[in-house]
C-alpha positions in Angstrom: 124.8 111.1 95.5 127.5 109.0 96.3 130.9 110.9 97.7 134.1 109.8 96.4 136.9 110.0 97.7 140.7 110.6 96.7 143.7 109.7 98.2 147.5 110.6 97.6 151.3 110.1 99.2 151.9 113.7 100.3 155.5 112.5 101.1 156.6 112.5 105.2 152.7 113.2 105.6 152.2 110.0 104.5 148.5 109.0 103.0 146.5 112.2 103.2 142.2 111.1 102.3 140.4 114.2 101.8 136.4 114.8 100.4 136.4 116.4 97.0 135.2 119.6 98.2 138.2 119.7 100.5 135.7 119.0 103.7 137.0 116.3 105.8 140.8 116.8 104.9 142.6 113.9 107.3 146.3 113.0 107.3 148.6 111.3 107.8 146.3 108.4 107.9 147.0 104.7 108.8 143.4 103.1 108.7 140.0 103.8 106.5 136.8 102.4 107.7 133.8 101.5 105.3 130.2 101.3 106.5 127.7 100.8 104.4 129.7 101.3 101.9 132.0 100.5 98.9 136.3 100.1 99.0 137.4 99.1 95.7 141.3 98.2 95.5 141.6 99.6 91.1 145.3 98.9 91.1 148.1 100.4 91.4 148.3 102.1 95.0 144.3 104.0 94.2 141.3 103.4 95.9 137.6 104.3 95.5 135.2 104.5 97.8 131.7 104.4 97.7 129.1 105.3 100.2 125.4 104.3 100.5 123.9 107.0 102.0 122.4 110.0 100.6 120.7 108.7 97.7 123.4 105.7 96.1 124.1 102.4 96.5 121.0 101.1 97.5 118.7 98.2 95.6 115.4 99.9 93.7 112.3 98.1 94.7 109.3 97.6 92.9 108.0 97.5 89.4 108.9 100.4 86.7 108.2 104.2 87.5 107.7 103.0 90.9 109.1 106.2 93.4 112.2 104.7 95.3 111.6 106.3 98.4 115.6 105.8 100.8 114.8 103.8 104.3 117.2 106.0 105.9 119.8 102.8 105.9 121.2 103.1 102.4 118.6 100.6 100.6 114.6 101.4 98.7 111.4 100.7 99.3 108.4 102.1 96.5 104.9 102.8 98.1 101.7 101.9 95.4 100.4 104.9 95.5 103.2 106.8 94.4 104.4 106.5 90.9 105.8 107.9 87.4 103.9 107.0 84.7 106.8 107.0 81.7 104.2 106.0 79.2 101.2 108.5 79.8 104.0 111.5 81.7 101.8 111.6 84.6 102.8 111.1 88.7 100.1 109.1 90.2 99.2 110.0 93.1 97.2 107.3 95.3 94.1 108.3 93.4 95.1 111.3 91.2 97.4 111.8 89.1 99.5 114.6 87.4 100.4 115.5 84.2 101.1 118.1 81.4 101.3 117.8 77.6 101.9 120.4 74.7 100.3 119.4 71.5 100.4 122.2 68.1 97.1 122.0 66.8 96.9 122.1 62.3 94.1 124.5 61.9 91.5 121.9 62.5 89.6 119.9 65.4 92.1 118.3 67.4 92.4 115.4 69.8 94.2 117.1 72.8 94.2 114.9 75.8 92.9 111.0 76.7 92.3 109.2 79.4 90.1 105.8 80.6 87.1 106.1 81.6 87.2 102.8 83.4 90.5 104.0 84.9 89.5 107.1 85.5 86.1 109.3 86.5 86.8 112.7 86.0 89.3 115.1 85.4 90.1 118.8 86.0 92.3 120.9 82.9 94.3 124.2 83.1 95.0 124.8 79.4 97.5 128.1 77.4 97.2 128.6 74.0 99.5 130.2 71.6 98.5 131.6 68.1 101.5 130.8 66.3 101.1 132.9 63.5 99.4 136.6 65.2 101.1 135.4 68.4 97.5 135.8 70.4 97.2 133.9 73.7 94.0 132.2 75.6 94.2 130.8 79.0 90.9 128.8 80.9 90.3 125.9 83.4 88.0 123.0 83.0 86.5 120.1 84.4 85.4 116.7 82.8 83.4 113.8 84.6 82.0 111.1 82.8 79.5 108.3 83.3 80.5 105.6 81.4 78.4 107.1 78.4 78.7 111.2 78.9 81.0 113.9 80.2 79.3 116.5 81.8 82.2 119.6 80.9 82.7 123.2 81.9 84.6 125.4 81.0 85.6 128.8 83.1 88.2 131.6 83.3 88.2 132.2 80.4 90.6 135.5 78.6 92.3 136.0 75.8 94.6 138.7 74.0 92.9 139.4 70.7 89.7 140.0 69.6 87.2 137.0 70.3 88.7 133.4 71.7 90.8 131.4 70.5 88.9 128.6 70.0 86.7 126.0 71.4 86.7 122.8 73.8 84.6 120.4 73.4 84.4 116.2 75.8 83.2 112.6 74.0 83.6 109.6 75.4 85.2 107.0 72.2 86.7 103.3 72.4 86.7 103.3 76.3 88.7 107.4 76.6 87.3 110.4 77.5 89.0 112.7 75.0 89.9 116.4 75.0 89.1 118.1 71.5 89.9 121.8 70.6 88.9 123.1 67.4 90.7 126.4 67.2 88.0 129.7 65.4 90.9 129.9 62.5 92.9 127.5 60.2 96.2 129.0 62.2 98.4 126.5 63.6 98.5 126.4 67.4 100.3 125.2 70.4 98.4 123.6 73.3 100.5 123.6 77.0 98.2 121.6 79.5 98.2 121.1 83.0 95.7 117.8 83.9 94.9 116.7 87.8 92.8 113.0 87.1 90.9 111.4 89.7 90.0 108.0 89.8 86.9 105.8 89.8 
């Protein structure tokens, strides 16, 4: 974040310059030097100073969603292996992608998640389910693998607070996407939170 300075005429001391947090506090001042920053005359004796270090003042690079890395000299660059996919709310790290999502299930089979089989080979999920009517809960983990036709699927670590599971998960491929599908055991509305990791082909 840029550091802002303010100056004021303090009588016999002349100009005093101090950081917003009070440190440093220098008086009297006869000259202000600006390095890697911007000095702006705001008029009426007011001057604004904005520095370029610490995450501000640089020019971004790369495509939309590219995570910016400081070069330590006021500039920024991006790494092609580090990107934020705003459309799918996922952080892409090299050959993997991390993301979370929440879905409301209206008491019937619902596609919880989908991903391109042209881009990703497998996914790993951690899932939390809440029955909004009975306040029962369930958690589990899942692995999904695709070969272009089938999606071998494994669910494990299933825990639930009620008399039985709140529903079942399945997976398939449709229109070029692998899908994770949840079918609840009752008609109650349920909320599902998913943490997902994807690995590229």
